[in-house]
C-alpha atoms as an extended CHARMM CRD file, in Angstrom:
* protein
*
       111  EXT
         1         1  UNK       CA              0.3250000000        3.3350000000       -2.4210000000  PROA      1               0.0000000000
         2         2  UNK       CA              1.1300000000        4.4060000000        0.5790000000  PROA      2               0.0000000000
         3         3  UNK       CA              1.9130000000        7.4580000000        1.7310000000  PROA      3               0.0000000000
         4         4  UNK       CA              2.4520000000       10.2240000000        3.6680000000  PROA      4               0.0000000000
         5         5  UNK       CA             -0.3750000000       12.2080000000        5.0060000000  PROA      5               0.0000000000
         6         6  UNK       CA             -0.0120000000       12.9300000000        8.4280000000  PROA      6               0.0000000000
         7         7  UNK       CA              2.1730000000       14.2790000000       10.4290000000  PROA      7               0.0000000000
         8         8  UNK       CA              1.8370000000       14.7120000000       14.7330000000  PROA      8               0.0000000000
         9         9  UNK       CA              3.7890000000       16.8960000000       16.8090000000  PROA      9               0.0000000000
        10        10  UNK       CA              4.9300000000       15.9120000000       20.7600000000  PROA      10              0.0000000000
        11        11  UNK       CA              3.9940000000       18.2570000000       23.5060000000  PROA      11              0.0000000000
        12        12  UNK       CA              3.8400000000       18.5030000000       27.4660000000  PROA      12              0.0000000000
        13        13  UNK       CA              1.4090000000       21.2180000000       27.1740000000  PROA      13              0.0000000000
        14        14  UNK       CA             -1.2400000000       20.9010000000       23.8400000000  PROA      14              0.0000000000
        15        15  UNK       CA             -2.8260000000       24.2240000000       25.4140000000  PROA      15              0.0000000000
        16        16  UNK       CA              0.4390000000       26.1420000000       24.8060000000  PROA      16              0.0000000000
        17        17  UNK       CA              1.7240000000       24.3220000000       21.8310000000  PROA      17              0.0000000000
        18        18  UNK       CA             -1.9680000000       24.4260000000       19.9760000000  PROA      18              0.0000000000
        19        19  UNK       CA             -2.3720000000       28.4850000000       20.9170000000  PROA      19              0.0000000000
        20        20  UNK       CA              0.9680000000       28.5700000000       19.4280000000  PROA      20              0.0000000000
        21        21  UNK       CA              0.0380000000       27.3760000000       15.6060000000  PROA      21              0.0000000000
        22        22  UNK       CA             -2.7410000000       28.8790000000       16.2200000000  PROA      22              0.0000000000
        23        23  UNK       CA             -1.1780000000       32.4290000000       16.5830000000  PROA      23              0.0000000000
        24        24  UNK       CA              1.7140000000       32.1950000000       14.1390000000  PROA      24              0.0000000000
        25        25  UNK       CA             -0.2030000000       30.1680000000       11.9210000000  PROA      25              0.0000000000
        26        26  UNK       CA             -3.4730000000       30.5760000000       11.3440000000  PROA      26              0.0000000000
        27        27  UNK       CA             -4.3190000000       26.7980000000       11.8140000000  PROA      27              0.0000000000
        28        28  UNK       CA             -7.8500000000       25.8680000000       13.6040000000  PROA      28              0.0000000000
        29        29  UNK       CA             -7.6240000000       23.8370000000       16.4580000000  PROA      29              0.0000000000
        30        30  UNK       CA            -10.0770000000       20.0740000000       17.2800000000  PROA      30              0.0000000000
        31        31  UNK       CA            -10.5040000000       19.1580000000       20.3300000000  PROA      31              0.0000000000
        32        32  UNK       CA            -10.4940000000       15.8910000000       20.4510000000  PROA      32              0.0000000000
        33        33  UNK       CA             -9.9270000000       15.0170000000       24.3160000000  PROA      33              0.0000000000
        34        34  UNK       CA             -7.7810000000       16.1660000000       26.7720000000  PROA      34              0.0000000000
        35        35  UNK       CA             -4.1180000000       15.1430000000       25.2340000000  PROA      35              0.0000000000
        36        36  UNK       CA             -5.4240000000       15.3360000000       21.8740000000  PROA      36              0.0000000000
        37        37  UNK       CA             -5.3860000000       17.8930000000       19.3820000000  PROA      37              0.0000000000
        38        38  UNK       CA             -6.1610000000       17.4180000000       15.8660000000  PROA      38              0.0000000000
        39        39  UNK       CA             -4.7680000000       20.0450000000       13.2130000000  PROA      39              0.0000000000
        40        40  UNK       CA             -7.0210000000       21.7920000000       10.4050000000  PROA      40              0.0000000000
        41        41  UNK       CA             -5.4350000000       24.2680000000        8.3660000000  PROA      41              0.0000000000
        42        42  UNK       CA             -1.2770000000       23.4070000000        7.9070000000  PROA      42              0.0000000000
        43        43  UNK       CA             -1.7090000000       21.9440000000        4.2320000000  PROA      43              0.0000000000
        44        44  UNK       CA             -1.3950000000       18.8840000000        5.9210000000  PROA      44              0.0000000000
        45        45  UNK       CA             -3.8670000000       17.2020000000        7.7060000000  PROA      45              0.0000000000
        46        46  UNK       CA             -1.8950000000       16.8690000000       11.4580000000  PROA      46              0.0000000000
        47        47  UNK       CA             -2.4410000000       16.5700000000       15.3920000000  PROA      47              0.0000000000
        48        48  UNK       CA             -0.5400000000       17.2150000000       19.3320000000  PROA      48              0.0000000000
        49        49  UNK       CA             -0.0620000000       14.5600000000       21.1100000000  PROA      49              0.0000000000
        50        50  UNK       CA              0.3260000000       15.4110000000       24.8220000000  PROA      50              0.0000000000
        51        51  UNK       CA             -0.7070000000       12.3570000000       26.3140000000  PROA      51              0.0000000000
        52        52  UNK       CA              1.4860000000       10.4780000000       29.1120000000  PROA      52              0.0000000000
        53        53  UNK       CA              2.8400000000        7.5200000000       25.9210000000  PROA      53              0.0000000000
        54        54  UNK       CA              3.3500000000       10.0650000000       23.1380000000  PROA      54              0.0000000000
        55        55  UNK       CA              7.0200000000       10.3180000000       21.3700000000  PROA      55              0.0000000000
        56        56  UNK       CA              9.8220000000       12.1450000000       21.8170000000  PROA      56              0.0000000000
        57        57  UNK       CA             10.0920000000       14.0190000000       18.4800000000  PROA      57              0.0000000000
        58        58  UNK       CA              7.8780000000       15.1290000000       15.9570000000  PROA      58              0.0000000000
        59        59  UNK       CA              5.8620000000       11.9100000000       13.8480000000  PROA      59              0.0000000000
        60        60  UNK       CA              5.2150000000       11.4770000000       10.0780000000  PROA      60              0.0000000000
        61        61  UNK       CA              1.6600000000        9.3440000000        9.3320000000  PROA      61              0.0000000000
        62        62  UNK       CA              2.0110000000        6.6060000000        6.8410000000  PROA      62              0.0000000000
        63        63  UNK       CA             -1.8700000000        5.6010000000        5.3620000000  PROA      63              0.0000000000
        64        64  UNK       CA             -2.4500000000        2.0490000000        3.9830000000  PROA      64              0.0000000000
        65        65  UNK       CA             -4.9570000000        0.2780000000        2.8410000000  PROA      65              0.0000000000
        66        66  UNK       CA             -4.2590000000       -3.0040000000        4.7040000000  PROA      66              0.0000000000
        67        67  UNK       CA             -2.6480000000       -3.1830000000        8.3960000000  PROA      67              0.0000000000
        68        68  UNK       CA             -1.5470000000       -6.2210000000        8.4480000000  PROA      68              0.0000000000
        69        69  UNK       CA              0.7210000000       -5.8770000000        5.0440000000  PROA      69              0.0000000000
        70        70  UNK       CA              2.0360000000       -3.1050000000        5.4150000000  PROA      70              0.0000000000
        71        71  UNK       CA              2.9320000000       -3.9420000000        8.8290000000  PROA      71              0.0000000000
        72        72  UNK       CA              4.3130000000       -7.7940000000        7.6220000000  PROA      72              0.0000000000
        73        73  UNK       CA              6.5550000000       -5.1320000000        4.2940000000  PROA      73              0.0000000000
        74        74  UNK       CA              8.3300000000       -3.2060000000        7.3420000000  PROA      74              0.0000000000
        75        75  UNK       CA              9.8350000000       -6.3490000000        9.0580000000  PROA      75              0.0000000000
        76        76  UNK       CA             10.8030000000       -7.3930000000        6.6600000000  PROA      76              0.0000000000
        77        77  UNK       CA             12.1790000000       -4.4020000000        5.0870000000  PROA      77              0.0000000000
        78        78  UNK       CA             14.1050000000       -4.3080000000        8.7850000000  PROA      78              0.0000000000
        79        79  UNK       CA             11.9870000000       -2.0360000000       10.5730000000  PROA      79              0.0000000000
        80        80  UNK       CA             11.5850000000       -2.8240000000       14.2910000000  PROA      80              0.0000000000
        81        81  UNK       CA              7.7940000000       -2.2190000000       15.3830000000  PROA      81              0.0000000000
        82        82  UNK       CA              8.2190000000       -0.1760000000       18.5830000000  PROA      82              0.0000000000
        83        83  UNK       CA              4.1630000000        0.2070000000       19.1670000000  PROA      83              0.0000000000
        84        84  UNK       CA              1.4120000000       -2.8640000000       17.8230000000  PROA      84              0.0000000000
        85        85  UNK       CA             -1.0080000000       -2.1450000000       16.4030000000  PROA      85              0.0000000000
        86        86  UNK       CA             -3.9720000000       -0.0750000000       18.5700000000  PROA      86              0.0000000000
        87        87  UNK       CA             -7.6690000000        1.7380000000       17.5090000000  PROA      87              0.0000000000
        88        88  UNK       CA             -7.6050000000        5.5640000000       17.7340000000  PROA      88              0.0000000000
        89        89  UNK       CA            -10.6670000000        7.5930000000       16.5860000000  PROA      89              0.0000000000
        90        90  UNK       CA            -11.3320000000        6.8810000000       12.9440000000  PROA      90              0.0000000000
        91        91  UNK       CA             -8.7150000000        3.4540000000       12.2780000000  PROA      91              0.0000000000
        92        92  UNK       CA             -5.6070000000        1.3390000000       13.7670000000  PROA      92              0.0000000000
        93        93  UNK       CA             -2.0170000000        2.0750000000       14.1760000000  PROA      93              0.0000000000
        94        94  UNK       CA              0.7350000000        1.0130000000       14.4140000000  PROA      94              0.0000000000
        95        95  UNK       CA              4.4690000000        2.6770000000       15.3370000000  PROA      95              0.0000000000
        96        96  UNK       CA              8.1650000000        1.5280000000       13.7290000000  PROA      96              0.0000000000
        97        97  UNK       CA             12.2140000000        2.6200000000       13.8140000000  PROA      97              0.0000000000
        98        98  UNK       CA             13.9810000000        2.4440000000       10.6330000000  PROA      98              0.0000000000
        99        99  UNK       CA             17.3020000000        0.9420000000       10.4980000000  PROA      99              0.0000000000
       100       100  UNK       CA             18.2750000000        5.0170000000       10.3600000000  PROA      100             0.0000000000
       101       101  UNK       CA             16.6790000000        5.3760000000       14.1850000000  PROA      101             0.0000000000
       102       102  UNK       CA             13.7730000000        7.6800000000       12.8350000000  PROA      102             0.0000000000
       103       103  UNK       CA             10.4550000000        6.1770000000       14.2730000000  PROA      103             0.0000000000
       104       104  UNK       CA              6.7530000000        6.7680000000       12.2510000000  PROA      104             0.0000000000
       105       105  UNK       CA              3.7720000000        5.2790000000       12.0330000000  PROA      105             0.0000000000
       106       106  UNK       CA              1.3040000000        3.5500000000       10.1420000000  PROA      106             0.0000000000
       107       107  UNK       CA             -2.0640000000        3.5510000000        9.9010000000  PROA      107             0.0000000000
       108       108  UNK       CA             -5.3840000000        2.0680000000        8.2130000000  PROA      108             0.0000000000
       109       109  UNK       CA             -8.8970000000        3.8220000000        7.8780000000  PROA      109             0.0000000000
       110       110  UNK       CA            -11.8080000000        1.2900000000        9.6010000000  PROA      110             0.0000000000
       111       111  UNK       CA            -13.7200000000        0.2860000000        7.2110000000  PROA      111             0.0000000000
């Protein structure tokens, strides 16, 4: 069964957002490069995305065993792919918008 297991927070200032989460909640920060910081200790895995192509709102990320199958199911259920499959450290994912307007992502780990 697919499940939500990651959340991404978009930001225009990754340093300030990371410092806020660390100071306010004690979450540890994991540096993944100039535009992405991982979160540790938040209760769910997560990250801070300061990249140019970031989404506009927090992004729930669903883990799937088979990414191609998950994409077929999303489209068949009425979802619209908003970002085609792409590689990222640790896996591959795509973004979609569900019929009510929320954007989410689905990923599968690299095998």
